[in-house]
C-alpha positions in Angstrom: -20.6 -15.3 -13.6 -19.9 -11.4 -14.1 -16.2 -10.4 -13.3 -14.5 -6.8 -13.0 -10.4 -6.7 -14.5 -8.3 -4.7 -12.5 -6.9 -4.3 -16.9 -6.2 -5.9 -19.8 -4.2 -8.6 -20.5 -2.3 -10.5 -23.1 -2.3 -14.3 -22.6 0.5 -15.3 -21.0 1.9 -19.3 -21.9 3.5 -20.2 -18.8 4.8 -19.0 -15.2 6.6 -20.1 -12.5 5.0 -21.9 -8.5 7.1 -19.6 -6.4 5.3 -20.9 -3.3 2.8 -23.6 -2.1 0.3 -21.5 -0.3 -2.1 -24.8 1.3 -1.1 -27.9 1.2 -3.2 -30.7 2.2 -1.7 -34.4 1.6 -1.3 -32.7 -1.8 -1.3 -29.1 -3.3 -4.7 -27.1 -2.6 -3.4 -23.5 -3.4 -0.3 -22.3 -5.4 0.8 -18.8 -5.4 3.1 -18.5 -9.2 4.7 -15.4 -11.3 4.7 -15.1 -14.8 7.4 -12.8 -15.2 7.0 -10.6 -12.0 3.0 -11.0 -12.6 1.4 -12.7 -9.7 -0.9 -15.5 -10.1 -3.2 -17.5 -7.7 -4.2 -21.2 -8.9 -6.4 -23.4 -7.1 -6.9 -27.4 -7.5 -9.8 -28.1 -9.2 -11.5 -31.8 -11.1 -11.3 -31.5 -14.9 -11.3 -34.2 -16.9 -8.4 -34.6 -19.3 -5.3 -33.5 -16.4 -4.5 -35.5 -13.5 -3.4 -32.7 -11.7 -5.1 -29.8 -13.2 -5.8 -25.9 -11.5 -7.4 -23.2 -12.1 -5.5 -19.7 -12.1 -6.2 -15.8 -12.1 -3.2 -13.4 -13.3 -3.9 -10.3 -10.8 -1.8 -7.2 -10.2 0.5 -6.5 -7.9 -1.9 -4.4 -6.1 -4.4 -6.8 -5.9 -1.7 -9.6 -4.2 -0.7 -7.4 -1.9 -4.7 -6.9 -0.7 -4.8 -10.4 -1.2 -2.0 -12.0 1.4 -2.2 -9.0 4.2 -5.9 -10.4 4.5 -8.1 -7.1 3.0 -9.4 -9.8 0.5 -10.8 -13.1 0.5 -10.0 -15.4 -2.7 -12.4 -15.1 -4.5 -12.5 -11.5 -5.1 -9.1 -11.9 -6.2 -9.8 -14.7 -8.3 -12.4 -11.8 -9.4 -10.0 -8.9 -10.3 -8.1 -10.9 -12.6 -6.7 -9.5 -15.5 -8.5 -9.1 -19.1 -11.2 -11.6 -17.4 -8.9 -13.5 -18.0 -8.6 -17.5 -16.6 -6.0 -20.2 -16.9 -5.9 -24.1 -16.6 -2.7 -25.8 -16.1 -1.7 -29.7 -15.0 1.0 -29.3 -12.5 1.5 -33.0 -12.9 3.2 -32.2 -16.4 5.3 -29.4 -14.4 9.0 -28.8 -15.6 10.9 -28.0 -12.5 8.3 -25.5 -10.9 7.1 -24.2 -14.5 3.8 -25.1 -15.7 2.4 -24.5 -19.3 -1.4 -22.4 -18.8 -4.0 -23.1 -20.9 -6.3 -20.3 -21.9 -9.9 -21.6 -19.9 -13.2 -20.6 -22.3 -15.8 -18.5 -21.3 -18.1 -21.2 -20.1 -15.2 -22.0 -18.2 -14.5 -19.7 -16.1 -18.0 -19.0 -15.5 -18.2 -22.4 -13.7 -19.0 -22.3 -10.2 -17.3 -25.7 -9.7 -13.1 -24.4 -10.6 -14.2 -21.2 -8.3 -13.0 -20.3 -4.6 -15.8 -20.6 -2.0 -15.9 -16.8 -0.6 -14.8 -16.3 3.2 -11.1 -17.9 2.3 -8.6 -15.4 3.8 -4.3 -15.6 3.5 -5.1 -15.9 7.6 -6.2 -20.2 6.2 -2.8 -20.7 4.4 -0.7 -24.2 5.7 2.5 -22.1 4.8 3.8 -19.3 5.9 4.8 -16.6 3.0 5.3 -12.8 2.2 4.4 -10.8 -0.8 5.6 -7.6 -1.2 8.0 -4.2 -1.2 8.5 -5.3 3.4 8.5 -8.5 3.1 12.1 -9.4 3.6 11.7 -7.5 6.7 10.5 -9.0 10.4 7.8 -7.1 11.3 7.0 -5.5 14.7 4.5 -3.8 16.5 4.2 0.2 16.8 2.2 1.2 19.8 0.4 4.6 19.4 -1.9 5.7 21.9 -5.0 7.9 21.9 -7.1 9.8 24.0 -9.9 12.1 23.3 -13.6 11.2 21.8 -12.6 8.8 18.2 -15.5 8.5 16.1 -15.9 5.4 13.5 -14.8 7.8 10.6 -11.9 9.1 12.3 -10.2 5.5 12.9 -10.8 5.1 9.7 -9.4 8.7 8.2 -6.5 7.9 10.6 -5.3 4.1 9.6 -5.7 4.7 6.0 -3.7 7.7 6.1 -1.0 5.7 8.0 -1.5 3.2 5.1 -0.8 5.5 2.4 2.1 6.7 3.8 3.6 3.1 4.9 2.8 1.5 1.5 4.2 4.1 -0.9 7.6 4.6 1.2 8.2 1.0 1.4 7.8 0.8 -2.2 9.9 3.8 -3.0 12.5 1.6 -0.9 12.2 -1.1 -2.7 12.8 1.2 -5.5 15.1 3.1 -4.2 17.5 -0.4 -3.1 16.8 -1.3 -7.5 14.3 -4.0 -7.0 13.3 -4.4 -9.7 9.8 -5.4 -8.6 9.0 -2.5 -6.3 10.9 -0.5 -9.5 7.6 -1.0 -12.0 5.3 -1.4 -9.7 5.9 2.4 -8.5 6.3 3.2 -12.6 3.3 1.0 -13.4 0.5 3.0 -10.4 2.3 6.1 -11.7 1.8 5.6 -15.8 -1.6 4.1 -15.1 -3.5 6.4 -13.4 -5.6 9.6 -15.4 -4.7 12.2 -12.5 -8.1 13.9 -13.2 -8.8 14.6 -9.5 -8.7 13.2 -6.5 -10.1 9.8 -7.4 -6.8 9.2 -9.3 -4.7 9.7 -6.0 -6.8 7.1 -4.1 -6.6 4.6 -6.6 -2.9 5.7 -6.6 -1.9 4.7 -2.7 -4.6 1.9 -3.3 -2.0 0.6 -5.4 0.8 1.0 -2.9 -1.5 -0.7 -0.1 1.4 -2.7 1.8 0.8 -5.3 4.6 0.0 -2.9 7.4 -2.1 -4.6 9.5 -4.0 -3.4 12.5 -2.5 -5.9 15.5 -5.3 -4.3 18.0 -7.8 -1.2 19.4 -8.0 -0.5 22.1 -10.9 2.5 22.5 -11.1 4.1 25.8 -9.6 7.4 27.1 -6.4 7.0 27.4 -6.5 3.9 24.7 -4.3 2.3 22.3 -4.4 1.4 18.3 -1.1 -1.3 17.7 0.2 -1.9 14.1 2.5 -4.5 12.8 4.6 -3.4 10.0 8.0 -2.7 9.3 10.1 -1.3 11.8 12.5 0.9 9.4 9.1 2.3 7.1 7.2 3.0 10.6 10.3 5.0 11.8 10.0 7.0 8.5 5.9 7.9 9.1 6.9 8.9 12.8 9.5 11.0 10.9 7.3 12.7 8.8 4.6 13.7 12.0 8.0 14.8 14.2 9.2 17.1 11.2 5.7 18.6 11.2 5.7 18.7 15.1 9.0 20.6 14.7 8.9 23.1 11.2 4.5 22.8 10.3 4.1 26.5 9.7 7.5 26.6 7.0 6.4 23.3 5.3 3.1 24.5 4.6 4.4 27.6 3.3 6.4 25.7 0.9 3.2 23.9 0.3 1.3 26.2 -0.4 3.7 28.1 -2.5 4.7 25.2 -5.5 1.1 24.5 -5.2 0.2 28.4 -5.9 3.3 28.4 -9.1 1.3 24.9 -10.6 -2.1 26.5 -9.6 -0.7 29.8 -12.2 0.4 27.6 -14.8 -2.7 25.7 -15.2 -0.9 22.7 -14.5 -3.8 21.5 -11.9 -7.0 21.5 -13.9 -7.9 18.3 -15.7 -5.8 17.4 -19.2 -3.3 19.6 -17.8 0.1 19.0 -19.2 2.4 16.2 -17.8 5.4 18.4 -17.9 6.5 21.9 -17.3 5.8 24.5 -20.2 9.5 25.7 -19.7 12.6 23.7 -17.9 13.4 27.2 -15.5 9.7 26.6 -14.7 10.9 22.7 -13.9 13.7 22.7 -12.6 12.9 25.8 -10.0 9.3 23.3 -8.9 11.2 20.1 -9.3 14.5 21.3 -6.6 11.5 23.2 -4.2 9.7 19.9 -4.5 12.7 18.1 -3.6 13.7 19.8 -0.6 10.1 20.3 0.7 10.6 16.0 0.6 13.4 16.1 2.6 12.4 18.8 5.3 9.6 16.8 5.5 11.8 13.4 6.0 10.6 11.3 3.2 13.7 9.0 2.2 14.1 7.9 -1.4 12.9 10.5 -3.4 15.1 9.8 -6.4 13.3 6.9 -6.6 9.7 8.6 -7.2 11.5 10.7 -9.7 12.7 8.3 -11.4 9.3 6.0 -11.6 8.1 9.4 -13.1 10.1 9.1 -16.0 9.7 12.7 -17.6 6.4 13.3 -15.9 7.6 15.6 -13.8 4.6 17.5 -12.8 3.3 14.7 -11.4 6.5 14.1 -9.1 5.1 17.7 -8.1 1.5 16.1 -7.3 3.0 13.4 -5.6 4.7 15.5 -3.3 2.5 17.8 -2.3 0.3 14.7 -2.1 2.5 13.0 0.3 2.5 16.3 2.3 -1.3 16.5 2.6 -1.7 13.2 3.8 1.0 13.8 6.2 -0.6 16.9 7.6 -3.7 15.0 7.8 -1.8 12.6 9.9 -0.3 15.2 12.1 -3.1 16.8 13.1 -4.4 14.3 15.1 -1.0 14.4 17.2 -1.7 18.2 17.5 -4.6 17.8 19.0 -3.8 15.8 21.7 -5.5 12.3 20.3 -2.5 10.3 19.0 0.9 10.3 21.1 3.8 7.9 20.3 4.3 7.4 24.1 1.6 7.2 26.9 1.8 10.4 29.4 -0.2 12.4 31.6 -0.9 15.7 30.7 1.3 18.6 31.8 -2.8 19.6 34.5 -2.4 16.2 35.2 0.9 16.0 36.7 0.9 19.2 38.6 -2.2 17.7 40.8 -0.4 14.4 41.1 3.1 17.2 42.4 0.8 18.6 44.8 -1.1 15.7 45.8 3.0 13.8 46.9 3.4 17.7 48.6 0.1 17.3 50.5 0.4 14.1 52.0 4.5 14.5 52.4 4.4 14.3 56.8 7.1 17.6 57.9 
């Protein structure tokens, strides 16, 4: 079997059980953590152990993808850090802590230990939420749609919503001093090469949170219903409102910051992560904070802290948030998405005229 690692990882010796995800008489699927690193473990048969489990360690983005239903359990195991897998005997656990033994090459490739394709988190027998927004009750937010939509349009709209929702969620968690979210945000920033569009795509994929598509009703008009945390959805809606009210001034601010980065040769491949002078750093950081606040982004301080002296990256990420926000706003500006069901001015006027015509003298 060929596996593709998400990131090289050192072997770990122990992990703590956080949840029994599937219980069928006995535990069948466990979620664990070592430090703040997530692990999944499935019950298997193995000689020499009373209650053996086969485990993989993954990064937080992979765990979020699994819990949100965007990846099955087998894909999650394929994303094991450093091509490393473990066994442990649940019968020898000390409280919630298990001792891990690293699997050898033959054991790692043994299909008898691997979960079958097609098992998703919806099949859990117990409720468990993972991620920055897991502490908050979810709501269903309806976005009404009109006009003509292609499959690519739906994909682009949902992608931009998910990008902003995920980043804002983790930024809020980091802002409230949640160590896991602070570390996730920092690692997502420092692990990127930031050498073009692919780095930004990977960054936002790492930020993915559990924003679920509840339903899509494609009609004219129709709706897209998304399930997520109300506070985070409000923030996403807020940036759209800010652009609706001030799109020209916000775009001018964006272009000004972008042009200063380009003039300073800070946009290309292998460009430095720090500004060439303190004066330019102070100026563009201040302008980036202003752009972010005017756009309605919360927790900018947490984002800045996560960059840890990589000041140019902070500015670039703020600009990337603006671009995604503008792309999302365009759907609203075109009249294809709106937050409340409504009729056009023409339809209202026609309705009023008909009511007048039908009113008896």
